TIGULUM-422496 format. One line per field, with one value per residue (C-alpha): residue in three letters; x, y, z. Coordinates in steps of 0.5 Angstrom, whole numbers, plus 500, padded with zeros to 3 digits. Last residue first. Layout:
! TIGULUM-422496
residu	c(ALA ...)
east	c(X ...)
north	c(Y ...)
up	c(Z ...)
***
This chain:
! TIGULUM-422496
residu	c(PRO ALA VAL SER ASP SER GLY THR PHE GLY SER PRO ASP HIS ARG GLY PHE SER GLY HIS GLU PHE ILE GLY HIS GLY VAL GLN GLY ASP LEU ARG PHE ARG ALA ALA HIS ASP THR VAL GLY TYR ALA ALA LEU PRO HIS PRO ARG THR LEU ASP TYR THR ARG ARG ASP THR TRP GLY PRO GLY HIS TRP THR GLY HIS GLN TRP ASP ILE PRO ALA GLY GLY ALA ARG VAL SER GLY LEU THR PRO PHE PRO PRO TYR GLY ALA GLY ILE ALA LEU PRO SER SER THR LEU ILE GLU VAL GLU LEU LYS LEU PRO ARG ARG ILE ASP GLY LEU HIS ILE LEU ALA ARG GLU PRO HIS ARG THR GLY SER ARG TYR THR ILE GLU ALA GLN PRO TRP GLY LEU GLN ARG ASP ARG ARG GLY PRO ARG VAL LEU THR ALA ASP ASN LEU SER ARG HIS GLY ASP ALA ASP GLU GLN THR ILE VAL MET LEU PHE ARG ASP ASP PHE ARG VAL PRO CYS TRP ILE TRP HIS PHE GLY GLU THR PRO HIS ASP GLN ALA LEU ARG GLY GLY ASP GLU GLY PRO VAL PRO ARG VAL GLY TRP SER ARG ASP ARG THR GLY THR TRP ALA GLY ALA THR LEU ARG ILE GLU GLU GLY GLY ALA ARG LEU TRP GLY VAL CYS ARG GLY ALA GLN VAL PHE ARG LYS GLY GLU TRP THR LEU ARG GLY GLY ARG ARG GLN GLN HIS HIS PRO GLU TRP LEU ALA PRO PHE ASP ALA SER TRP HIS ILE GLU TYR SER LEU GLY ASP PRO ASP ASP PRO ASP ALA ALA CYS SER LEU VAL PHE ASP ARG LEU PRO ARG GLU VAL LEU VAL ARG LEU PRO GLY VAL GLU LEU ARG MET ARG ASP ASP GLY LEU ALA ASP SER ALA ARG VAL ALA HIS LEU THR ASP GLY ARG ARG LEU THR ALA PHE ALA ASP ILE VAL GLY LEU ASN PRO TYR VAL GLY LEU GLY ALA ILE LEU LEU ALA ARG GLY ARG GLN ASP PHE VAL HIS PHE THR CYS ARG ASP TYR ALA ASN ARG ASP GLY THR ALA VAL HIS LYS MET SER LEU PRO VAL GLN HIS VAL PRO TYR GLU ASP LEU PRO VAL PRO ARG ASP ASP ALA MET)
east	c(279 273 273 273 275 268 266 266 264 262 257 250 253 255 258 260 258 256 254 250 247 246 244 241 241 239 239 234 234 230 235 241 243 248 252 253 255 252 258 254 259 264 270 269 270 278 279 285 287 287 279 283 277 275 272 267 264 257 255 249 246 252 255 249 249 243 246 254 260 267 269 277 281 287 286 283 278 276 276 271 267 264 256 257 258 253 251 253 255 262 265 260 256 261 260 262 263 261 259 256 249 245 239 236 228 225 219 213 217 216 221 228 235 240 247 253 259 265 263 267 267 275 281 279 274 268 263 256 251 243 237 231 225 218 219 212 209 206 198 200 198 206 210 213 216 217 222 222 225 227 228 231 234 241 245 248 241 239 236 233 231 230 227 225 222 219 219 227 230 231 234 233 237 238 242 243 247 249 252 253 250 249 244 244 250 245 240 243 246 246 248 246 249 249 242 238 232 224 220 221 223 224 228 231 234 236 238 244 245 238 238 244 247 253 259 263 270 275 275 267 262 256 249 242 238 236 232 227 227 223 223 218 220 216 221 221 227 230 224 226 224 232 234 228 227 221 222 215 215 217 213 214 212 210 215 219 221 224 230 233 240 243 251 257 262 269 273 269 273 272 265 263 258 251 248 242 237 230 224 219 214 212 210 211 216 219 226 231 237 244 248 246 241 235 227 223 216 218 217 218 225 231 237 242 247 251 255 259 264 268 271 276 278 275 269 265 260 258 252 250 244 242 235 236 232 234 226 224 230 231 234 237 240 244 249 252 256 260 265 260 259 252 252 250 244 242 237 236 230 229 224 227 225 231 229 223 218 213 207 211 211 212 205 201 198 191 195 195 194 195 189 194 194 198 204 205 207 202 205 206 214 215 216)
north	c(207 210 211 207 209 210 203 198 202 198 203 199 197 203 203 210 216 219 225 230 236 236 243 247 248 247 244 241 235 230 233 235 239 244 243 247 243 242 237 233 232 229 229 236 236 234 240 239 246 248 250 257 259 265 269 272 271 274 274 279 275 269 264 258 253 252 251 249 253 249 243 243 237 235 227 225 229 227 219 222 225 218 221 225 233 238 243 250 253 256 249 242 244 243 248 245 249 246 239 236 231 229 227 220 219 212 213 207 203 209 215 216 214 218 220 224 228 230 227 227 220 220 217 217 223 219 218 217 212 214 211 215 211 214 220 223 227 234 236 241 249 250 245 241 234 230 224 222 217 217 212 207 200 201 197 202 206 209 216 220 226 229 236 238 244 246 251 254 249 249 243 241 236 232 225 222 215 214 209 204 210 206 202 200 205 211 208 207 215 220 225 232 238 239 239 233 236 236 240 246 246 252 250 255 255 261 261 266 269 269 276 279 278 283 282 288 285 287 279 279 283 281 284 284 279 272 267 261 255 252 246 244 241 237 235 229 227 224 219 215 206 205 211 214 218 221 225 227 227 234 239 243 250 253 255 262 265 271 272 279 279 285 282 283 279 282 287 292 290 294 296 289 290 288 281 281 277 280 275 274 269 264 269 277 281 276 280 274 279 277 283 281 276 278 275 279 275 271 277 274 274 268 270 270 268 270 267 270 265 266 260 262 256 260 263 260 264 263 266 263 265 265 265 261 260 253 251 256 253 259 258 263 260 262 260 262 260 263 262 255 257 258 263 261 263 258 260 255 257 255 252 248 244 239 240 237 239 240 244 250 256 263 262 262 255 252 248 250 257 262 266 273 277 271 274 280 276 274 275 269 271 265 267)
up	c(312 316 323 330 336 339 337 331 325 319 317 318 325 328 334 339 334 328 328 322 320 312 311 306 299 292 285 281 276 280 286 286 294 296 302 309 314 321 326 331 336 339 333 334 342 341 337 333 329 323 325 329 334 335 341 344 352 355 362 365 370 374 368 369 364 360 354 353 354 352 356 354 352 356 353 359 359 351 353 359 353 350 352 346 346 349 344 346 339 340 340 341 334 329 323 316 310 303 304 296 298 292 294 289 287 287 284 283 290 294 295 298 296 300 297 301 301 304 311 317 321 321 318 310 310 310 304 306 303 306 306 307 308 305 301 304 299 302 299 294 293 296 295 301 301 307 308 316 321 328 332 327 329 326 331 334 335 329 328 321 318 311 310 303 300 293 289 289 292 299 303 312 313 320 320 326 328 336 338 345 350 357 360 367 369 365 370 376 376 370 375 372 370 362 360 357 353 355 351 345 339 333 327 322 314 311 304 301 293 292 295 298 304 305 308 312 314 320 322 322 319 317 313 310 306 307 304 307 309 316 320 326 333 338 344 348 351 358 360 365 364 362 359 355 348 345 339 336 328 324 323 318 317 310 305 303 309 310 315 316 318 322 324 329 330 332 329 333 339 346 343 342 337 337 334 330 328 324 323 318 316 321 326 323 325 331 333 334 340 342 344 352 351 347 345 349 348 354 359 366 367 365 368 364 359 352 347 341 336 331 327 322 317 312 315 319 323 330 335 342 346 353 358 365 371 371 371 366 361 355 348 342 337 331 327 320 314 310 304 302 295 296 302 310 315 319 325 331 336 343 349 354 360 363 370 369 374 368 366 364 368 367 361 369 370 369 363 356 356 350 350 351 358 361 355 360 367 373 381 382 386 391 398)
***
């Protein structure tokens, strides 16, 4: 018999459907609820990405942290059985403490007693701007809804410390930037056979830009998602300034300069604004962290060709590894990592807009065919 006793969160008036807060309204195995934080210095010397997610219909809670420092990527991942206390955001050594919702957070990773030189940190993340909703996100494969998510983004500042490779780094106010996103809904989790719909509706191409930027007095969010022919299924560009109405900046158009022989961006120019006052957002890449390595994000569906090349499939969100699972490792990013070419990459970047300099994340992925970029298929790269 299932354990249907109330859980602690049921004491609060937060219910949306006539169910215990232990349950979600859908029976879809891909239901998820996740937070992700970015912490990076403004010179491009370090990029930390940390996240935690729950998968109610899979009974899993997991978390990850990756730190790019030079050409080394330090990674910590943890997974466990999902319990009843949803307000305790902790898995193994990784923890997210919500001190004040939408304002202040403490991110921590406990040191490994057997490897004191490994990744550990305690970081206070504080918001400087109100949280901003992204457009409602839906994707279908044939008649089936495969992705439906609600997400908001925010930017702020960070102080604290982190240790990796035997070195301690102090995060000082004004020299480090933070962004974060919070999302929930239904999102594909590895382990499901695509079946007939996947065969009848293959993904020919995917082109993605997700770009939260913090300036001293404003926050900018740009997001685009395009299919192989350039059809845009997700689009937003919004400028947030405290005390003023949010400004919508039209239909963003990006000119991306890729490293020759790759789809790795080196810089970009994003055209924003309306007819009366067009704006140009300049993007200068500082350092990069591929999300398919260490961070648990799945690679593009053309992974069959990668498997044939002998590349290992890394840990991915929502996958069950048994109770109390923790994994720590480092990656040498000077070596070839085929998975990196088939997954979205987060780039810490310096931005210029309207005479101001800001810092943020230029998250980008381009796979398969993308006619506007001149990419003809999965093997097509920049000249």
